[in-house]
Residue, then its C-alpha position, 0 to 999 in steps of 0.5 A: m192875231d191868232t191863239f190856239e190851244r190843243n192837244e198834238k201828236k205825231y206819227r212817222i208813217d211810210q207813203a203806203t200808210m199815208d196813202g191809206l189813211r187819206e183815202a180813210l179820212s175822205q169819209h169824214m174830213a176834206k182838205d182846207l182851202y190851202s191844200a185843195h190843189g195839192p200840198s203848199r210849202v210851210t216854211s219856219l224861221y226858227l229864232d234863238t240865242p247865240s248859244s241855241l237856249l231854246l233848241r238845246r232846252s227843247l232837246e231836254k224834253p222839259p215839262f214846259k218849253e217854247k220856240t220862236r219862229i217866223r213862219v211863211y206859207g207859200i202856194v208851190p208853183p206849177s213848176g215846183d220852184p221855191f217861192e221868193a221870200v222878201s222883206d214884204t212877203p207876209c208872215y207869222l211871227e210866233i211863239k209856240r210853247k209845250v206845256k205837259g204835252r199840251g201845245y200852245k201857239r200865239r201869233v201875230a200877222l206881219t211882213l218879213g221886214e217888220a218881223r226882222a226890224f221888231i226882232e232885231q231893233g225892237v221897232d214898234i210893230q205899226r203902233r200895235n204895242e197894246s197887243q198882249i201878243i206882241r207885249e209877250l214876244a217883246w218881253q221874250r226878245e228882251f229876256y233871252g237877250g236878243l234872238e237871231p236866225s238859227l235854222i229854217v225848217s220846210c215841208l210840204r203840208e197837206a191838211w184836212s179839216v172835218k168834213g161838212k163842218f169846215s172848208s172842202i175842196s169844192a170849186d167854190s173853195g178853190k175859188m176862195a183860195r184863190t181869191d185870198a191868194t191876191r192879197a199874197k206877195n210872191g205867192c206867199v199867203f196868210p192862211e189866217r184862220s179856217l173857214e167853217c161852212s154855214s147855210g149863209g155861206l162860209r164863216e169864220g171858225g176854229d179848227a177842232l179837229r186837223v190832221t196834216f201830213d208832211t212830206d219833203l222835209r228840208w233844213a238849213a241854216g238860218t238866214w233872213d232872206f230864206a236863201p236855201f229856200t229862195r236863191n240857193p236850193s243847194l243849201a237845203c239839206t233833207l231832214a228825213e229819210p226819202g218816203l217819210c211822212i210826218m202826220e200830225v193830229k191836232a184836237a182841241g179836245a178828245m180825239p174821236l172814236w172813228l179817228v182812234e179806230l182808223l190809227d189802229r187799223f193802219e197801226a199808226y202810233p204816236s212818235s216823238f219827232s221835232k222837226a226844228g230838234t232833228a235839224f239842230m242835232n244834224a247842224r251841230a252834228s256836221r257843221d259843214g255838210c247835210r250828214p244826219a246826226k246819230r241819235s246817240t248825240f242826242r244827250r250830248l247835244a242836249g246838254 
């Protein structure tokens, strides 16, 4: 079970800017274990009420907002085929909240079968109801009168952590990633926590600074079996224009000066972009296809 509290800022950048930033970041940071051999796929199933209350509230940009989702981390096979999501696939059941711009994430590691049974039937999660996070999830489920699959959002993610302090892309790190992968089912893993280097080897530690690059953004209607990303890729729609990358900087405290100067050099400026919110607008604007929503529909859909 994990809890995160951090400042999060997103940036819309193109391929050339991403390439330049990655090269410059390599002086201070390194790819984490799960990006050592290329980006890995991150797929999130957003749960909502039948009236899409959580996503509609999020679009209104209130001081406090929250989402509930099931997140699956998959290692992309060499062929590029999507991973298979089945009932025993490892996942995280998460509550993600934002309070006045600061992000809070609470999550518990489960399988898809456990998560579905908990959400749909209130089944006790392996007698772990003593957990505060489980109690919060149960309260949220009851408060909103039940939750159901709403949208699936997926991307290829490359993650970077502080160089010399967090996991690097050494041969040993690659070996560690492969060792972790042996616990996985059908190409999915639990990247449960970062590994911080010390004189005695690797030890567990938190991410004080993390930069992620998300590309190949896609969305689809929500299903428990993740069908648009497992059995029928034609059901998945493009979420952003070709070549767009969503870079996100996640910091426990203030952003270091070297990173501020780096972002200024590449003219990368914060930009609001919600993957789930954009997918929701697209879905409501075109219920039978993948046509993106016009920005003018924002207020109508949020209201």
